C-alpha positions as CSV (number, residue, x, y, z in Angstrom):
1,M,70.2,91.8,89.0
2,Q,70.4,89.8,92.2
3,I,73.0,90.4,94.8
4,R,73.4,86.8,96.6
5,Q,76.4,86.0,98.8
6,V,80.1,85.6,97.6
7,T,80.9,81.6,97.3
8,T,83.2,81.3,94.3
9,A,87.5,81.6,94.2
10,T,87.1,83.6,91.3
11,E,84.1,86.1,92.7
12,W,86.8,86.4,95.6
13,R,89.6,87.4,93.6
14,L,87.2,89.9,91.5
15,L,86.1,91.1,94.3
16,K,89.8,91.9,95.9
17,K,90.7,93.5,93.3
18,L,87.1,95.6,93.2
19,Y,88.2,96.4,96.7
20,T,91.6,97.2,96.3
21,E,91.1,99.6,93.3
22,S,87.1,101.6,95.0
23,F,89.2,102.2,98.8
24,P,92.2,104.1,99.8
25,S,95.2,101.7,101.3
26,A,93.9,104.6,104.5
27,E,90.6,102.8,104.5
28,R,90.6,99.0,103.7
29,K,91.0,96.7,106.8
30,P,93.5,93.9,105.6
31,F,90.9,91.4,102.8
32,R,92.3,88.9,105.3
33,L,90.7,89.7,108.3
34,I,87.7,90.6,106.5
35,Q,87.3,87.0,105.4
36,L,87.6,86.2,108.9
37,K,84.3,88.0,109.8
38,H,82.8,87.0,106.9
39,W,83.4,83.5,107.9
40,Q,83.0,83.6,111.6
41,K,79.1,85.3,110.8
42,K,79.8,89.1,112.2
43,A,80.4,90.6,108.4
44,D,78.0,89.3,105.1
45,I,80.2,89.1,101.3
46,W,77.5,89.8,99.3
47,V,78.2,90.0,94.8
48,I,76.7,92.2,92.7
49,E,75.2,90.8,89.5
50,N,73.6,92.3,86.2
51,N,73.7,89.4,83.6
52,A,75.1,87.0,85.5
53,E,77.8,89.2,85.4
54,F,80.4,89.8,88.4
55,A,79.1,94.1,88.7
56,G,80.5,95.1,92.7
57,F,80.2,94.0,95.9
58,A,78.8,94.9,99.3
59,I,80.3,94.7,102.7
60,T,78.1,93.9,105.8
61,M,79.4,94.1,109.8
62,K,76.1,93.0,111.7
63,N,75.8,93.0,115.8
64,D,72.4,92.4,117.5
65,D,70.3,94.8,115.1
66,L,72.9,97.3,113.8
67,V,74.2,96.1,110.4
68,L,76.7,99.0,108.7
69,L,77.7,98.5,105.9
70,D,81.5,98.3,105.7
71,Y,82.0,98.1,102.1
72,F,80.2,99.0,98.3
73,A,81.3,99.3,95.0
74,V,80.2,98.6,92.1
75,S,82.8,98.0,88.6
76,G,83.8,100.8,86.5
77,E,82.2,99.5,83.2
78,K,79.6,98.9,84.9
79,R,78.6,102.1,86.4
80,G,76.2,104.7,85.4
81,L,73.8,101.8,85.0
82,G,71.9,102.5,88.5
83,L,73.1,99.3,89.7
84,G,74.8,101.1,93.0
85,G,70.9,102.6,93.6
86,K,69.3,99.4,92.8
87,S,71.7,97.3,94.9
88,L,71.8,99.8,97.8
89,K,67.5,99.3,98.0
90,L,67.7,95.6,98.2
91,L,70.7,95.5,100.7
92,M,68.1,97.7,102.8
93,D,65.7,95.6,101.8
94,M,67.1,92.2,103.0
95,Y,68.4,94.1,106.6
96,K,64.8,95.9,107.1
97,E,64.3,94.7,110.4
98,K,68.0,95.9,111.3
99,R,69.4,99.6,111.4
100,F,71.1,99.3,108.3
101,F,73.7,102.4,108.8
102,L,76.6,103.4,106.3
103,E,79.9,105.8,106.7
104,I,81.8,108.2,104.1
105,E,84.4,109.9,104.6
106,N,83.9,113.8,106.1
107,T,82.1,115.9,103.6
108,E,83.3,119.1,106.0
109,A,87.3,118.0,106.3
110,E,89.4,119.8,103.9
111,A,90.2,117.3,100.9
112,D,91.8,116.5,97.6
113,N,88.7,114.8,96.4
114,G,86.4,116.5,98.1
115,E,83.5,116.6,95.4
116,E,83.5,112.9,94.6
117,R,82.4,112.7,98.5
118,R,80.0,115.6,98.3
119,R,78.6,113.5,95.0
120,R,78.9,110.0,97.2
121,K,77.1,111.6,99.7
122,Q,74.6,113.2,97.8
123,F,74.5,109.3,96.2
124,Y,73.7,107.9,99.2
125,L,70.8,110.7,100.7
126,N,68.7,110.6,97.6
127,N,68.5,106.5,97.7
128,G,67.1,107.4,101.0
129,M,69.5,107.2,104.1
130,T,69.5,110.3,106.4
131,E,72.2,112.0,108.6
132,L,72.6,110.8,111.5
133,D,75.1,113.5,113.5
134,V,77.7,111.8,114.8
135,K,81.2,111.7,113.3
136,A,84.2,109.4,113.7
137,R,87.8,109.3,112.6
138,L,89.2,105.8,112.3
139,F,93.1,105.5,112.4
140,G,92.8,109.2,111.1
141,V,90.6,109.1,108.7
142,E,86.9,111.0,109.8
143,F,84.0,109.9,108.2
144,E,80.8,110.9,108.9
145,L,77.5,108.8,109.2
146,L,74.3,108.5,107.0
147,G,72.0,106.7,108.3
148,Y,68.6,104.3,106.7
149,E,64.4,105.2,108.8
150,C,67.8,104.9,112.0
151,K,69.1,106.7,115.0
152,V,72.5,105.2,116.0
153,S,74.4,106.4,118.1
154,F,78.6,107.0,119.0
155,E,78.5,104.4,121.3
156,E,76.4,102.2,119.1
157,Y,78.6,102.3,116.4
158,F,81.3,102.0,118.4
159,S,80.4,98.9,120.0
160,L,80.0,97.8,117.0
161,Y,83.8,97.6,115.9
162,G,84.5,96.0,119.2
163,K,82.3,93.3,119.2
164,C,83.3,92.7,114.9
165,Y,86.4,93.7,115.7
166,G,88.1,93.5,118.8
167,R,90.3,96.7,121.3
168,W,92.7,96.4,117.8
169,L,90.6,98.4,116.5
170,T,88.8,100.3,118.9
171,R,92.0,101.7,120.3
172,H,91.8,103.6,116.7
173,L,88.0,104.5,116.8
174,E,87.3,108.1,118.2
175,E,84.5,110.4,118.1
176,M,84.3,114.0,116.5
177,K,83.3,116.2,119.1
178,P,81.3,119.6,117.4
179,E,83.0,122.1,117.9
180,R,81.9,125.0,120.5
181,E,81.6,128.0,118.7
């Protein structure tokens, strides 16, 4: 198994197809925008291969010492082989000099896919991520942040989005404060 930068037109097509299948439209940024950020060196787009076959992808946004695992998916037919955990470990190692974190759908919110959200969170916790006590809403979708051996504040998270995507996106990003009892 290996992770490497996307290079070929075929890889771009496979990646875009899996991206579209794996994430609801409300959570997807325009794919052309992600490609632009990759070419501007504000994002890294990784291909996950197993036995020289496309098995998944990871998209990271970066700014200064922060790296956000923005999107991460393993192909349906490749799931259950341990590739997700191995790939995540490789990514954490690649960015070990940075503060590596990710966002997941809020597991406390009512949702049709609540059990799936909890399983996803448990996967990340089982693979070394910890809760960061930061919750946010982007385009109406609620997220919670998890980090790998680091702390990240909402302000730093907001700044990363601003540096990578500009005001058009940060206008839609807000912190979710804990409810007072």
